[in-house]
C-alpha positions as CSV (number, residue, x, y, z in Angstrom):
1,X,7.4,49.3,-17.5
2,X,5.1,47.4,-15.5
3,X,6.4,43.9,-15.2
4,X,3.1,41.8,-14.8
5,X,4.9,38.7,-14.3
6,X,3.7,36.5,-11.1
7,X,5.7,34.5,-8.9
8,X,4.2,31.2,-9.2
9,X,4.8,28.4,-6.8
10,X,3.6,25.3,-5.9
11,X,2.8,24.2,-2.9
12,X,4.2,20.9,-1.5
13,X,1.1,18.7,-1.9
14,X,1.3,20.0,-6.0
15,X,4.5,19.6,-6.5
16,X,4.3,15.6,-4.9
17,X,0.6,15.4,-6.3
18,X,3.0,16.4,-9.7
19,X,5.4,13.9,-9.3
20,X,3.9,11.3,-8.6
21,X,0.6,12.1,-12.0
22,X,4.6,12.3,-14.2
23,X,5.4,8.9,-13.1
24,X,1.9,6.8,-13.9
25,X,2.3,8.9,-17.1
26,X,5.5,7.7,-17.5
27,X,5.2,3.9,-17.1
28,X,1.7,4.0,-19.3
29,X,4.0,4.7,-22.2
30,X,7.3,3.4,-21.2
31,X,5.7,-0.5,-20.1
32,X,3.5,-2.9,-22.0
33,X,1.6,-4.5,-19.5
34,X,1.2,-2.1,-16.3
35,X,-1.2,-3.3,-12.7
36,X,-1.5,-0.8,-9.9
37,X,-1.5,-3.0,-7.0
38,X,-4.8,-2.0,-4.7
39,X,-4.8,-3.1,-0.9
40,X,-8.4,-0.4,-0.3
41,X,-6.3,0.9,2.1
42,X,-4.8,4.4,2.4
43,X,-2.0,5.0,0.5
44,X,-3.3,3.2,-2.9
45,X,-7.0,4.6,-2.8
46,X,-4.1,7.9,-3.6
47,X,-2.7,6.1,-5.3
48,X,-5.7,5.7,-7.3
49,X,-6.9,9.2,-6.9
50,X,-3.9,10.1,-8.6
51,X,-3.8,7.1,-11.5
52,X,-7.5,8.7,-11.8
53,X,-6.4,12.3,-12.5
54,X,-3.1,11.4,-14.5
55,X,-5.1,9.3,-17.4
56,X,-8.4,12.0,-16.7
57,X,-10.7,12.6,-19.1
58,X,-10.6,9.1,-20.5
59,X,-10.5,5.3,-17.9
60,X,-7.4,4.3,-16.2
61,X,-5.0,2.2,-19.0
62,X,-4.1,-0.8,-16.2
63,X,-6.4,-2.9,-14.0
64,X,-5.7,-2.8,-10.5
65,X,-5.0,-6.1,-8.8
66,X,-5.2,-7.1,-5.1
67,X,-3.8,-10.6,-3.6
68,X,-7.2,-11.5,-1.5
69,X,-5.3,-12.9,1.9
70,X,-9.1,-13.9,3.6
71,X,-9.0,-12.1,6.3
72,X,-9.6,-8.5,4.8
73,X,-10.6,-5.6,6.9
74,X,-14.3,-6.6,5.3
75,X,-15.4,-2.6,5.4
76,X,-11.8,-2.3,3.4
77,X,-13.2,-4.5,0.5
78,X,-16.6,-2.5,0.9
79,X,-14.6,0.6,-0.6
80,X,-12.6,-1.2,-2.3
81,X,-15.3,-2.0,-4.4
82,X,-16.6,1.6,-4.5
83,X,-13.7,2.8,-6.0
84,X,-14.2,-0.1,-8.8
85,X,-17.6,0.6,-9.1
86,X,-17.3,4.3,-9.6
87,X,-13.5,4.4,-12.0
88,X,-15.1,1.6,-14.5
89,X,-11.6,0.3,-14.1
90,X,-10.8,-3.4,-13.5
91,X,-10.4,-5.2,-10.8
92,X,-7.9,-9.0,-10.9
93,X,-7.7,-11.1,-7.7
94,X,-4.8,-12.3,-6.5
95,X,-6.3,-15.6,-3.9
96,X,-4.8,-17.1,-1.8
97,X,-7.2,-19.6,-1.7
98,X,-7.2,-20.7,-5.4
99,X,-3.1,-20.1,-5.3
100,X,-2.9,-23.0,-2.4
101,X,-5.7,-24.7,-4.2
102,X,-3.6,-24.9,-7.2
103,X,-0.1,-25.7,-5.7
104,X,1.2,-22.4,-5.9
105,X,1.0,-21.7,-2.0
106,X,1.4,-24.1,0.8
107,X,-0.6,-24.2,3.5
108,X,1.5,-25.6,6.2
109,X,-0.3,-24.1,9.3
110,X,2.4,-22.1,9.7
111,X,3.0,-19.7,7.8
112,X,0.7,-16.5,8.1
113,X,-1.1,-15.8,5.1
114,X,0.7,-11.9,4.2
115,X,3.6,-14.4,4.1
116,X,1.7,-16.4,1.3
117,X,0.6,-12.8,-0.9
118,X,4.6,-12.8,-2.1
119,X,4.6,-16.0,-3.8
120,X,0.6,-14.9,-4.6
121,X,2.0,-11.8,-6.6
122,X,4.8,-13.6,-8.3
123,X,2.3,-16.0,-9.7
124,X,-0.2,-13.1,-10.4
125,X,2.2,-11.2,-12.1
126,X,3.7,-13.7,-14.0
127,X,0.1,-15.4,-15.3
128,X,-1.3,-12.0,-16.2
129,X,2.1,-10.7,-18.0
130,X,2.5,-7.6,-16.1
131,X,5.7,-6.2,-17.1
132,X,4.9,-3.3,-14.3
133,X,3.4,-3.0,-11.0
134,X,2.4,0.0,-9.2
135,X,2.7,0.0,-5.0
136,X,1.4,2.3,-2.6
137,X,5.6,1.8,-0.7
138,X,6.7,5.9,1.0
139,X,9.8,5.6,2.0
140,X,8.7,7.1,5.7
141,X,7.0,4.0,6.5
142,X,10.3,1.2,7.4
143,X,14.2,0.9,7.1
144,X,14.0,-0.5,4.1
145,X,11.4,1.3,2.0
146,X,13.9,4.2,2.5
147,X,16.6,1.7,0.1
148,X,13.6,1.4,-2.8
149,X,14.2,4.4,-5.9
150,X,10.9,4.7,-8.2
151,X,11.9,2.0,-10.7
152,X,12.7,-1.1,-9.1
153,X,13.8,-4.0,-10.8
154,X,12.6,-7.3,-9.9
155,X,14.1,-10.1,-11.9
156,X,13.5,-12.7,-13.2
157,X,11.9,-14.6,-10.3
158,X,10.4,-11.4,-8.7
159,X,13.0,-11.3,-6.3
160,X,14.7,-7.1,-5.4
161,X,18.4,-7.1,-4.4
162,X,19.0,-3.4,-2.7
163,X,22.7,-3.2,-4.1
164,X,22.1,-3.6,-7.8
165,X,19.5,-0.6,-8.0
166,X,19.4,1.7,-10.9
167,X,20.3,5.6,-10.7
168,X,17.8,8.1,-11.0
169,X,19.7,10.9,-11.8
170,X,17.2,14.1,-12.5
171,X,14.2,12.0,-12.2
172,X,14.6,9.6,-15.4
173,X,14.4,6.6,-15.3
174,X,15.2,3.4,-16.6
175,X,12.9,1.3,-17.5
176,X,14.3,-1.4,-19.7
177,X,13.4,-4.9,-18.5
178,X,15.2,-8.2,-20.0
179,X,12.8,-11.4,-20.9
180,X,11.2,-12.6,-17.8
181,X,12.0,-9.5,-15.3
182,X,9.2,-7.0,-14.6
183,X,9.5,-3.8,-12.7
184,X,7.6,-2.6,-9.6
185,X,6.9,1.0,-9.4
186,X,6.5,3.6,-6.4
187,X,4.6,6.9,-7.8
188,X,4.3,7.9,-3.8
189,X,7.8,7.4,-2.5
190,X,8.8,11.2,-1.3
191,X,5.3,10.8,0.3
192,X,5.1,10.8,3.8
193,X,1.7,9.6,6.1
194,X,0.7,13.2,6.6
195,X,0.9,14.2,3.0
196,X,-0.9,11.6,2.6
197,X,-4.2,12.7,5.4
198,X,-3.7,16.2,3.7
199,X,-4.0,15.4,0.4
200,X,-7.1,12.6,1.9
201,X,-8.6,15.5,2.8
202,X,-8.4,18.0,0.3
203,X,-9.1,15.8,-2.1
204,X,-13.1,15.0,0.2
205,X,-11.8,10.8,-0.6
206,X,-13.6,8.5,0.7
207,X,-11.4,5.9,2.8
208,X,-12.5,3.2,4.8
209,X,-14.4,3.6,8.3
210,X,-12.1,2.2,10.4
211,X,-9.1,4.6,10.3
212,X,-11.9,6.8,12.2
213,X,-12.7,6.7,15.5
214,X,-14.9,3.9,16.4
215,X,-15.9,1.3,19.3
216,X,-14.2,-2.3,18.9
217,X,-14.4,-4.9,21.2
218,X,-9.9,-5.7,21.2
219,X,-7.1,-7.0,22.8
220,X,-3.4,-7.2,24.1
221,X,-0.9,-9.3,22.3
222,X,3.0,-8.1,21.6
223,X,2.4,-4.0,22.6
224,X,-0.8,-4.2,19.9
225,X,-3.9,-3.7,20.0
226,X,-5.4,-6.8,18.1
227,X,-9.5,-7.0,17.1
228,X,-11.1,-9.7,18.7
229,X,-12.3,-12.0,15.8
230,X,-12.5,-16.3,15.5
231,X,-10.0,-15.5,12.4
232,X,-7.9,-14.6,15.3
233,X,-8.4,-17.0,18.6
234,X,-7.1,-15.3,21.8
235,X,-4.7,-16.9,23.4
236,X,-4.5,-18.2,27.3
237,X,-4.4,-15.1,29.9
238,X,-5.9,-12.9,26.7
239,X,-9.1,-10.6,27.5
240,X,-10.8,-8.6,25.4
241,X,-12.5,-5.3,26.2
242,X,-14.5,-2.7,24.1
243,X,-12.7,0.3,23.7
244,X,-12.0,3.2,21.2
245,X,-9.7,3.0,18.8
246,X,-8.8,3.6,15.2
247,X,-6.3,1.8,12.2
248,X,-3.4,3.7,11.3
249,X,-2.3,1.1,8.9
250,X,-5.1,-2.0,6.7
251,X,-3.8,-5.2,6.0
252,X,-4.3,-9.3,7.3
253,X,-6.6,-8.3,10.0
254,X,-4.7,-10.8,12.2
255,X,-1.9,-9.3,11.7
256,X,-2.6,-5.3,11.9
257,X,-3.0,-3.6,15.3
258,X,-5.1,-0.9,16.5
259,X,-4.5,2.4,18.3
260,X,-6.5,4.6,21.1
261,X,-7.5,7.6,19.8
262,X,-10.7,10.1,19.4
263,X,-10.1,11.1,15.9
264,X,-12.5,10.8,14.2
265,X,-12.3,14.2,11.2
266,X,-9.8,14.5,8.8
267,X,-8.1,17.1,11.1
268,X,-7.8,15.0,14.2
269,X,-6.3,12.3,12.9
270,X,-3.4,14.7,11.2
271,X,-3.2,16.8,14.1
272,X,-2.6,12.9,15.5
273,X,-0.7,12.2,13.0
274,X,1.5,15.5,13.3
275,X,2.3,14.9,17.1
276,X,3.4,11.2,16.8
277,X,7.3,9.8,16.8
278,X,6.5,6.2,15.4
279,X,4.8,4.8,11.7
280,X,2.1,3.8,11.3
281,X,3.9,0.1,10.1
282,X,5.5,0.5,13.1
283,X,3.0,1.7,16.4
284,X,0.0,-1.1,14.3
285,X,1.5,-3.8,11.5
286,X,2.9,-7.7,13.6
287,X,4.9,-8.7,10.6
288,X,7.2,-6.4,11.0
289,X,8.0,-7.5,14.3
290,X,9.3,-11.0,13.1
291,X,12.4,-9.6,12.9
292,X,14.9,-6.6,13.3
293,X,14.9,-7.3,9.3
294,X,12.6,-8.5,8.4
295,X,10.9,-6.0,6.1
296,X,13.8,-6.2,4.3
297,X,14.0,-10.1,3.5
298,X,10.2,-10.1,2.1
299,X,10.8,-7.8,-0.2
300,X,14.3,-9.2,-1.1
301,X,11.5,-12.5,-1.5
302,X,9.6,-10.2,-3.5
303,X,6.7,-8.6,-1.5
304,X,6.3,-5.3,-2.3
């Protein structure tokens, strides 16, 4: 008797995609009011693509939310708007300027806009009644994020306790909440930066142009190349010059550095990332350099 059974195996990307889609569907079925955090960067764009696939041909059944620092790259905002228009998804903008005006956040002139995101985010989650918030954190990015579970419980104050996380044996997720609590969900926890770029290339996903090599006037600060902009005045001894650079991550323009690179295509970026020995946050995010535990301290306060 002839055996006609074909050996069917998923590729690594297909396995990661299937796991993430399962998480999106599980959350949509389990939680009353989820929201997808969307910064306009590569990770949140991949998440939006996964959410689109998870519920196609229906529309994504929850809104997306951006915490607007007022210091975002214009190219990122343009890409965000293109995605919102194409998918017809509802966009909720939690503005730090608005939070300052309402007294939710105090601008003392010293605290960075990135630090102000936490209180602004928690206020938006509470005021909108969101019970679950999808985030684009990956475990390979940073030590604190390596401790994170897929379902990350937040107490009534929006705080995270790394010692009180729930077990996720056999990928079974405990979404039980008490009044005032909410859950952070990380569908791409098991992805790496290289996986993200492989998926962007495979799916032909639109991303901000600053991820590709381009000419930009930059200056060096704390070992990073920062964008010359009136939003981030240069200090004594700093000199701006035009270089060929690209960004590995998107964030606050005053805290996000770029790297010298000639990678102008997805394949060239993949080759560059494959050879890198420092994560994108470690290499180009000034907000993670304040202390050894900077990210973990912010996450305990309510940051993603």
